[in-house]
C-alpha positions in Angstrom: 30.4 12.6 25.4 30.5 10.6 22.1 27.0 10.4 20.9 27.8 8.4 17.8 27.6 4.6 17.4 28.1 3.1 14.0 24.7 1.3 14.2 22.6 4.3 15.4 21.7 5.7 12.0 20.5 2.2 10.9 18.3 2.1 14.0 16.6 5.4 13.1 16.0 4.2 9.5 14.7 0.8 10.9 12.1 2.7 12.9 11.1 4.7 9.8 10.8 1.5 7.7 8.9 -0.6 10.2 6.8 1.9 12.2 7.7 0.0 15.4 7.7 1.6 18.8 11.1 1.8 20.5 10.3 -1.4 22.5 9.7 -3.2 19.2 12.9 -1.9 17.7 15.2 -3.0 20.6 13.4 -6.3 21.0 13.1 -7.1 17.3 14.7 -10.5 16.4 15.5 -12.2 13.1 13.0 -14.9 14.1 10.2 -12.4 13.8 10.5 -12.6 10.0 7.7 -14.6 8.6 7.9 -14.8 4.8 7.7 -11.3 3.4 6.7 -9.6 6.7 7.6 -9.2 10.3 5.3 -10.8 12.8 6.3 -8.8 15.9 4.8 -9.2 19.4 3.0 -6.0 20.3 5.2 -5.5 23.4 3.3 -2.4 24.6 -0.1 -4.1 24.6 1.3 -7.4 26.0 2.9 -5.4 28.9 -0.4 -3.6 29.6 -2.6 -6.7 29.3 0.0 -8.9 31.1 -0.1 -11.5 28.3 2.4 -13.0 26.0 2.1 -14.2 22.4 -1.4 -13.0 22.0 -1.0 -9.6 20.3 1.1 -9.0 17.2 2.0 -6.2 14.8 2.5 -7.1 11.2 5.0 -5.2 9.2 5.5 -5.7 5.5 9.1 -6.1 4.4 9.4 -3.6 1.7 12.2 -3.4 -0.9 13.9 -0.6 1.1 13.6 -2.5 4.3 15.3 -5.5 2.7 18.2 -3.2 1.7 18.5 -2.0 5.3 18.3 -5.5 6.9 21.2 -6.6 4.7 23.3 -4.0 6.6 22.8 -5.8 9.9 24.6 -8.9 11.1 22.3 -11.9 10.8 24.3 -14.6 12.3 21.8 -16.2 14.7 18.0 -16.6 14.0 17.2 -15.9 17.7 19.5 -12.9 17.9 18.3 -9.3 18.2 18.6 -7.3 15.0 19.9 -4.2 16.8 23.1 -4.6 18.8 22.7 -8.3 19.5 25.7 -8.3 21.9 24.1 -5.8 24.2 22.3 -7.8 26.9 20.5 -4.9 28.7 17.8 -3.9 26.3 16.4 -1.3 28.7 19.8 0.5 28.6 19.8 0.3 24.8 16.3 1.7 24.6 17.3 4.7 26.8 20.4 5.3 24.8 18.6 5.3 21.5 15.9 7.8 22.7 18.5 10.0 24.3 20.6 10.1 21.1 17.6 10.7 18.9 16.8 13.8 21.0 20.4 14.9 20.8 20.7 14.6 17.1 17.3 16.3 16.6 18.5 19.3 18.6 21.7 19.4 16.6 19.6 20.1 13.5 18.5 23.3 15.0 14.9 22.7 14.1 12.6 24.2 16.8 9.7 21.8 16.1 9.3 19.3 18.9 9.9 15.8 17.6 10.5 12.5 19.4 11.3 9.0 18.4 7.5 8.4 18.3 7.3 10.6 15.3 9.2 8.0 13.2 6.2 5.6 13.8 3.7 8.3 12.8 5.8 9.1 9.6 5.8 5.4 8.7 2.0 5.1 9.1 1.4 8.2 7.1 3.7 7.0 4.2 2.2 3.4 4.2 -1.3 4.9 4.1 -0.3 7.1 1.2 1.2 4.0 -0.6 -1.7 1.5 0.0 -4.6 3.6 1.3 -6.6 3.4 4.5 -6.2 -0.4 4.5 -2.7 0.3 6.0 -4.3 0.5 9.4 -5.1 -3.2 9.3 -1.4 -4.0 8.8 -0.2 -2.7 12.1 -3.3 -3.1 14.4 -4.5 -6.7 14.5 -6.1 -6.6 18.0 -8.7 -4.3 16.6 -12.0 -6.2 15.7 -12.0 -4.5 12.3 -8.4 -5.7 11.6 -9.2 -9.3 12.7 -12.3 -9.2 10.4 -10.0 -8.3 7.5 -7.2 -10.7 8.3 -7.3 -12.4 4.9 -7.1 -9.0 3.3 -4.1 -8.3 5.5 -2.1 -11.2 3.9 -2.9 -9.7 0.5 -1.8 -6.3 1.7 1.5 -7.7 3.0 2.1 -9.3 -0.4 1.3 -6.1 -2.2 3.8 -4.1 -0.2 6.9 -6.3 -0.7 8.2 -4.2 -3.7 7.0 -0.8 -2.3 9.6 1.8 -1.5 8.8 4.4 1.1 12.2 6.0 0.9 15.4 5.9 -1.1 17.3 4.1 1.6 20.3 3.3 -0.5 21.4 7.0 -0.4 21.2 7.0 3.4 23.5 4.1 4.2 
């Protein structure tokens, strides 16, 4: 079986640079860009709460994320960022998680790692870059995060030139 797709590496890097869950990655659209950050529906919480348009995740668009986004095809504002031509997003989600597991096994590393670890890595690096306030960037349904909403805007501004990785060497 051919496990490689030309866009797959960019998807893994996108997860590292946004800290989004797999649902968020496959459902991420160009229209979610709001200035210098992504305002992404929190698909997991909305699915659990059976709501729509109430819970959001805010992701700063860092300098390295800008470099990556330029590698994707941005022809339509309402299009998905990852594989816009693939209609079945559930199939895409399953493919990405299966391939992540495959490529991790190929490394020979015995440590158990899943796609979820990309989110944890992002949160760790963002916290290292801007401190504990990083938790307010991704978790806005939390009362503490709502209380600090104005601070969140400043944090998003402060992260626009931050580099979490040297992405240019990866692509």
